C-alpha positions in Angstrom: 177.9 122.1 66.8 175.7 122.2 64.4 172.7 122.9 66.4 169.7 122.8 64.0 170.3 119.1 62.1 167.6 117.9 59.7 165.5 116.2 62.7 165.0 119.4 64.4 164.1 121.5 61.5 161.3 118.3 60.8 160.4 119.0 64.5 160.0 122.5 63.5 158.3 122.2 61.0 155.8 120.3 62.1 155.0 122.4 65.4 154.4 125.4 63.3 151.8 123.1 60.4 150.3 122.1 63.7 149.8 125.4 65.5 148.2 126.8 62.0 146.1 124.0 61.9 144.9 124.7 65.8 144.4 128.5 64.7 142.7 128.1 61.7 139.9 125.6 63.4 140.1 128.6 66.3 139.0 130.7 63.3 136.6 128.9 61.4 134.7 128.5 64.8 134.6 131.7 65.7 133.4 132.5 62.4 130.7 130.2 62.1 129.4 131.3 65.5 129.4 135.1 64.5 127.1 134.1 61.6 124.6 132.3 63.7 124.4 135.6 66.0 123.6 137.6 62.4 120.5 135.4 61.9 119.3 135.2 65.3 120.2 139.0 65.3 117.2 138.9 61.5 115.1 136.3 63.1 114.2 138.8 66.0 114.1 142.3 63.8 111.0 139.3 61.5 109.3 138.3 64.7 109.2 141.6 66.7 107.6 142.9 63.2 110.4 146.1 62.5 109.3 145.7 59.4 106.3 144.9 57.6 107.8 143.4 54.3 110.8 140.9 54.0 114.1 141.5 52.5 114.5 143.5 49.7 113.0 141.9 46.6 109.8 140.5 48.4 106.5 141.5 47.2 104.3 139.9 50.1 104.5 141.3 53.3 105.3 139.1 56.0 103.2 137.6 58.7 104.1 139.8 62.4 104.3 137.0 65.1 105.1 139.8 68.1 102.7 139.7 71.2 103.6 143.7 71.4 99.8 145.2 71.6 101.8 148.3 68.9 102.4 145.6 66.2 106.3 144.9 67.3 109.5 146.6 68.0 113.2 147.2 66.8 116.0 146.0 67.5 119.2 147.9 67.6 122.8 147.0 67.7 123.0 143.4 68.6 126.8 142.4 68.7 127.1 139.9 71.5 125.9 137.6 74.3 125.4 140.4 76.3 123.1 142.6 74.0 121.1 139.3 73.4 120.5 138.6 77.2 119.2 142.5 77.5 117.1 142.3 74.5 115.5 139.1 75.9 115.4 140.5 79.5 113.3 143.3 78.1 111.2 141.1 76.0 110.2 139.5 78.9 109.4 142.7 80.9 107.1 144.2 77.9 105.5 140.4 77.9 104.7 140.5 81.3 103.2 143.9 81.3 105.5 146.0 82.6 105.2 148.8 78.8 106.2 152.3 79.8 105.0 154.3 77.7 106.1 158.1 77.6 104.2 160.6 75.5 106.2 163.9 74.7 102.9 165.9 74.2 100.0 164.7 77.0 96.4 165.6 76.0 95.4 168.8 77.9 91.7 169.0 79.2 90.0 171.3 77.8 88.8 173.8 80.5 85.6 176.1 80.1 85.2 179.9 81.3 81.6 179.8 83.2 81.0 183.4 83.0 79.2 184.2 86.0 76.9 186.7 84.2 75.1 184.1 82.4 73.9 182.6 85.9 72.8 186.3 87.2 70.5 186.9 83.4 69.3 183.3 84.4 68.6 184.1 87.7 66.9 187.6 86.6 64.4 186.0 83.8 63.4 183.8 86.2 62.8 186.4 88.6 61.2 188.1 85.7 58.8 185.0 85.2 57.8 184.7 89.0 56.6 188.3 89.0 54.6 188.0 85.9 52.9 185.1 87.6 52.6 186.7 90.1 50.7 190.0 88.7 49.0 187.8 86.7 47.3 185.9 89.4 46.6 189.3 91.5 45.2 190.6 88.7 43.0 187.5 88.2 42.0 187.5 91.1 40.9 191.3 91.0 38.8 190.7 87.9 36.9 187.3 90.0 36.3 189.6 93.0 34.6 192.6 91.0 33.0 189.4 89.1 31.8 188.0 92.3 30.5 191.7 93.6 27.9 192.0 90.3 25.2 189.9 89.7 25.1 188.2 86.2 22.2 187.3 84.0 21.2 184.0 84.3 22.1 181.6 81.0 25.0 184.3 79.9 28.8 183.3 80.2 30.9 185.8 81.4 33.8 187.1 79.4 36.4 189.2 80.8 38.4 191.6 78.2 41.9 192.3 79.5 44.5 194.8 78.4 47.9 195.5 80.6 49.3 198.5 80.1 53.8 197.7 81.1 56.3 200.0 81.6 59.3 199.9 79.5 61.9 197.3 80.6 63.3 198.2 83.6 61.0 200.8 84.6 58.4 201.6 87.1 55.6 204.1 87.0 55.4 206.4 89.5 52.4 206.6 91.8 51.6 210.1 91.8 52.2 210.0 87.6 49.7 207.1 87.8 47.2 208.6 89.9 47.0 212.0 87.5 46.8 210.4 84.4 44.1 207.5 85.3 42.2 210.7 87.4 42.5 213.1 84.2 41.2 209.8 82.0 37.7 209.5 83.6 38.7 207.1 86.0 37.3 207.2 89.7 38.5 205.3 92.8 35.6 202.8 94.0 34.8 200.9 96.7 36.9 197.6 95.8 40.0 199.5 95.6 40.1 199.7 92.0 39.5 202.7 89.5 36.7 202.3 87.8 35.3 203.8 84.3 31.3 204.9 84.9 29.3 206.0 81.9 29.6 209.2 83.2 32.5 211.4 83.2 31.3 212.5 86.8 31.2 209.4 88.3 27.5 207.7 88.0 26.0 205.5 86.1 27.0 201.9 85.0 30.6 200.8 85.6 32.5 200.4 82.0 35.5 198.7 82.9 38.1 199.1 85.7 41.6 199.3 86.4 43.8 197.5 88.9 47.2 197.3 90.0 49.4 194.2 88.7 51.2 194.2 92.1 50.1 192.1 94.9 47.1 192.5 95.7 46.1 194.0 92.9 44.8 197.2 94.7 45.6 200.7 95.4 45.6 202.8 98.3 45.1 206.6 98.1 46.7 207.6 101.3 50.1 205.6 100.4 49.9 205.9 96.5 52.1 208.7 95.8 54.8 207.4 97.4 54.3 203.6 95.4 55.3 202.4 92.3 54.2 199.9 89.9 55.8 198.0 86.7 52.2 198.4 84.9 48.5 198.2 85.6 46.0 195.9 84.0 42.3 197.4 82.4 39.8 194.6 82.6 35.9 194.5 81.5 33.3 192.2 82.3 31.2 191.8 79.2 27.8 189.9 80.5 27.3 193.0 82.9 27.0 195.8 80.4 23.8 197.1 78.2 26.5 197.7 75.6 29.5 195.8 75.5 30.7 197.1 72.0 30.1 201.2 72.8 32.1 200.0 76.5 34.7 198.8 74.7 35.7 201.4 72.0 35.4 203.7 75.4 37.7 201.4 77.1 40.1 202.0 74.1 40.1 205.2 74.2 40.9 205.2 78.1 43.8 203.2 77.2 45.1 205.8 74.4 45.2 208.8 76.9 47.0 206.7 79.4 49.8 205.5 77.5 50.1 209.3 76.0 50.8 210.4 79.3 52.9 207.5 80.9 54.4 206.4 77.8 53.4 202.5 78.2 53.3 199.8 76.5 49.8 198.0 75.5 49.6 194.1 75.6 46.3 191.8 75.5 46.0 189.2 77.9 48.6 186.9 77.1 51.1 189.4 77.4 51.9 189.6 73.8 51.8 193.5 72.0 48.6 194.8 71.0 47.3 194.8 67.3 44.8 195.9 65.5 43.7 191.9 64.6 43.8 191.8 68.6 41.3 194.7 69.0 39.4 193.5 66.3 39.2 190.5 67.7 38.4 192.1 70.9 35.2 194.0 69.4 34.3 190.8 68.2 33.5 188.8 71.6 32.0 192.2 72.7 29.9 192.1 69.8 28.7 188.1 70.5 28.1 188.8 74.0 25.4 191.4 73.1 24.1 188.8 70.2 23.6 185.8 73.3 21.9 188.3 75.0 19.3 189.2 72.5 19.0 185.9 71.5 18.6 184.3 75.3 15.8 187.0 75.7 
C-alpha cells in the first residue's frame, strides 16, 4: 500500500510552508519589539542626562530635560519590561522627594580644645586691673585728705606730683623692710598716718612730700606694719603748698633713689608707666610753673 501519495505529499509541503510563514512572522514581531526596547533605552538615557553630549560624532551638547536636582541619572542594564517598570518606579520615587543620598564620608564638626588656663589668665588680669584701680582710688583719697588738711594760697591751682614705687610682678614688699627703708630715707610718721618728709631731717619744718600705701585705705599702722605686705607705695607732693617746689621735687627724687636701692622697686609715673628722664623733666617743669604763677600772683 502506498501511504504517501501525490496528494499527501502536497498537503505535507503546504503545512510546512504555512508553519514556516507563521514562525517567520513571530520572529519578525519579536525583532521589532526588541528594537523598540532599545530605542526606549536610548531615549531614557538622553532624558536622564547621563551624557552631556549626543552620540559619537555630535559636536553640540544635547539639552538635559531631567528633573533631578543633580541633573540626571544613569540607566544600567535595561533588558525587559520588568527592568523598565523598575526604572519608572525609581523615577517616580525620586520625583516625589524620596531621594536617599548616602555619603561615604560625612563632614566632621571641628572641635576646639579650650584651655582653661586662658580663662585663668583673663581672671588674673582682671583682678590685677581691679587692684590697680582700687590702689589708684586709695592714693587719690589719701592725697585729697592731705590737701584738705592743708590751707591753700588763694588764686593758686593745687597741682600734685605723683610717683609710684612698685614691687616686681607677683611680689610684695615686706612691712618691716619698708619701715626700715622709709625711716632711713628721712621720713617720719605723721598725724594722717602717712610718712612725711620734712624739710629738716629731724622731722621738723615744712612737709615737702608724703608716702602712702597702695592698699586700702592708703594709710599705715605702726602696730601691725611689721607683719603687713604691700605691692607698692605712692609718693605725692602738693606743689601749691611749698615755698620752693623745684627744690622739694629734687629732694623727692633723692628719696625715690634711696627707696629703690634698698627695696629693689620699679619707678612709675602717675599713669603707671615707667619713669623716664623726659617724665622727670616734665615734673620739674610743672614745679617750676607753680613758682612762676605764685610770683606773678604776688
